[in-house]
N, C-alpha and C positions, 0 to 999 in steps of 0.2 A: 736384615737389606742392606743392599748396596747400598755405600756412603761416598760420597763424592768430597773433594776440596775446591774450594768453591773459592776461587780469588774475587772482588770488588778493585774497578777501575779508576778514582773517583768518589771511592768511601764518605767522606768528607762534604762532600755535594749534598742539594735534596734531594738529587737522584738516587744517587747511592743513597745515602740516609733511607732513604724510601724504598729502593731492595734489599737492604738489609732485613727489615721490617718484614717486608711478603715472604720474603724469605722464611722466614719464625714464624707468618701468622699460617703459611700454606703448606709449613712441618714439609719442606721441603728436606731433602737424607743429604743434611750437609755433616760432613765427619770432620771434617774443619775449614773453619772459616778465615783469609785471607783479606782484608781492607785494608790496599793500596792507597797513597793520597802525594801525595806533592814532601815535598823535605820536614816542611815549615808547619808538617799534618805528625810528620812519622816520631813515634811516642806515645800519642797521645792515644786513648783509646775508648774505644764503641762499642753499645753493650748490642748483645746476642744473648739469647736464652739465658737473664738475670746474670751473663759475669760479662767481667771487661776484657774487650783483646784488643791486641794495640795494632797500631794501625801501623804498617810498614811503607815505607819506601818507595816507589813506583821505580821497578828498575830491569832490568830484560833478565836478571839473574832471580827476579821476582817472582819467572812462573812457575821455577822446576817445582815440579811433581804437584802440580797441578792438574786438577781436570773439568774447569769450566771457568770463565773468563766472562763473567757480567760487566761491558763497558759502563761507564758515567760518567766520558770522561770529553770535551772537548773535541771536536775533529783534527787539529793535528794532533794531542796527547793520544788519539786511535788510530793515527798511523803510524804513530812513530813510534807504538809499543809490537803494531800487530803481527811483524813480523817475525819477533822473538817470540811472541806468545804462539804463535804456529809453531815457531821449529821444536817448543819447553813438547808439543804433542795434545795441548787444552785447545778447547774451543772456543772460540771468542763471538760469544754473541753481545753484540757491539749497537747501543740504542743514538749512538748517532750518526750523522749522516754523512758521515766519512764514506759507506761500501752502499749507500742507498743505491747510486746507479751505476756501480758495477758488474756490468754482466757475470762475473763470474763467481759473485755472491749470493746466492739465494735472500732475496727478503720478505720475511714471512711474518705474516695475524697467525695464530695458529688456528684460529675459530676459517679459513679463509683454506691456509695452503699449507696446513703440518707436512705432507707427504712431500713437501720440496727440499726437507729439511736434509734429506738424503745425500743431495746434491754436493753439499757443503762441501768445502776443498780446509773447514778452518775455520772461516769467517761465516757468518750470521752476523745476517741484517735487521731492525725489523723498521719500518718507516716511522709517519714523526706521530704522537700521537696522537690529533685529530683527523690521521687516518684512516689508522689502525681503530678508532669507532665511528667514525665514516662504512669502512670496510668491510665491516663486521657483521654492520644492520642491514648493507646494501647488498650484498650478498645473499642473504637470508630473505631479501626480496626477489633477488633477479629470478631467484629458484623458482619461484612461483608465475613474474611474471617478467620477462630479459627489458633489460632497463636500454634504454636507447643512447637519452643523453645525460649527464647531470654538471648541475653548476652546481657549487660551493661554495661556502669562504666562509672564513673562521674568526674568529677571534680569541686572541690569544691570551694568558693569563703570564701575569709578571714574572710567575715562577721557574718559566719557561726559560729567564735569564740565570736561571740559577741559584743557591740559597742568600745571595744579596737584593735579586727582584722586590720580593714580600716582603725585606725590612728596608728597603727603599718607598715605599710603599706606602705601611708603615709609621714609619718617617715625617714623610712629605705629609699625610691626611695630618697627625697632631699637631704637625708647625702651622698649617694651614688655618688648621683649628685653630687656635692659638692668637693667627694676624702675624704667624712668622713668616720669613722665605728662607727655600731651602734647596743647595747647590744640590741639583745632580751627580751623582757621580757612577750609577750602574747603567742607566738609561740618557740617551742626552739631550733626552728635556722630561719635563714636570709628565710621570706617569700619573699619576692622585689626579683625579674624575677628567681622567685628559681621555683619551680618544684618538691614534696616529695609523700612516698607515708604516707594513714593516722596514721602506730603506728607511724613512726619519730615524727610526727604534734605531736603528742601529748607525744614524748618525751617516747616511751614502745621500739623501734627500733633506736639507732642513728647512725648505715651505714649495706645500704644495696651494696652488690654484686653480679653482673648479667653476666654473663659468656654466651656465643653460640657461639656452636664449633660442628661436623657433627660426626654422627658414619654411613657408610655405606650412604642407602638412604635416613636417618634420623636428622632431625636436632632435636643438643639436647642445653634444656637450662637448667640452674644451678644459684638457686636465694639463697642465702646464706645472715642473719642479726646477727645482734646482739641484738635480742629483748631477751621476755620471755620467747623465745620457746613452743615444744606445753605439754597439758599435755599429760603424761608418759601411762594414759590407754587409753585417745583416737587414738597410732599413728598406734597400731594393726586396729581400725574401718576403720582409717581412709585410708587405702592403702591395707587393702585386701578385699576390696569389699562390705563393710558390713555399708561403714560409715551412717551418717543420720546429722542430726540438733538433739543435742545433752541440756543435761539443767543441770546446777551446782546443787550444793544444796541449794546453794542463790536465784535458781528460774530461773536464768539467762540464756541465748543464752551464751553456750560456743563455742573456734574461731576457733572449727571442720566445723560450717556450710559453715565461706569463704573456707574451703581447699577444702568441700565433690561437691561445687555447680564446683570448679574450675578441681578438676578430674572426674565429671563426664560431663565438655566439653571435656578435654583432649581423656579420654577413647571414647566420643562421635566421636574423628577423629579421629582413631581409636589407639592413642597414647597412655602413660605407666608415672606416674606420680609416683614417690616414694622422701619420705621423711624420718629427722629424726635429733634426737638434737643433735647439737652438744656439746664434752669436756666443748669444749669454750664459752661457752653459744650460746644461738640463736638455731635459725635453721634450713638448708641442704635441698632446691629443688629440683629434677632431672627434668627435662618433657622432652618425648620421643616423637618425631612427626614423621608421617612419611613425607615424598618430597613427591609431585609430581608432574610426569611427563609431558611433554610438550605436550603428549596427551594422559592425562592419563582427565576424567573422574573430572568435578567440583562436 
């Protein structure tokens, strides 16, 4: 059987450790494992098939002779080493979001579009974990009955922040159980027994106010935050009917895509959405939705 030299970029993190574990559990034909991490982890070891394998420092020269690189590092690390990986002749299967929106990089879910792998130019990306799970099921359902629209909400695990996320959660739970305080280090706020919007978790927003009222036969939701606000050039397109997914000058998706999807859902239910930036910072959105009467059809 042909074997492969497999490198794991970010081998000491929660995702990297799981990748190494799965390679062993699935009996993947690994001839040689090359765990890569930061300089402070170099020289340490990880267990693979009962043996200690020495961790190497991630560097451009570390990919020589490697067949497959599994990316389990942050976006900036993935982008930093991608050119060297491709130049070495290895295939970079990246788990970060660095290349997910790059039209030159196939976005693959094996159960959905495995045939697109052949289009790779050295890099293969995969979607967010919750997306992979969702589209695997939805793709199967879609073959039976075409799906016209879908609304998805996700509740992200603390492990998404890396190995430090679950540790901070455990420490906070212990501290709260004992009546003590705990200063968050990984997250911007206490994560134990809490529920936060994603922008809050990443420190982009610190406070969100949600109010519910009624006007005639309509329910009115108002959401205000103290975050970065909406790029001024996007405001007209977001609320005048021409909103679309946009790209900023650095090639990244703008924040308008989430609001565009939200507006589409609201309009589909006969509602209206308006929004603007606040003088004191942040943004405010107002959603007006007609309330159905007892005799109205669903």
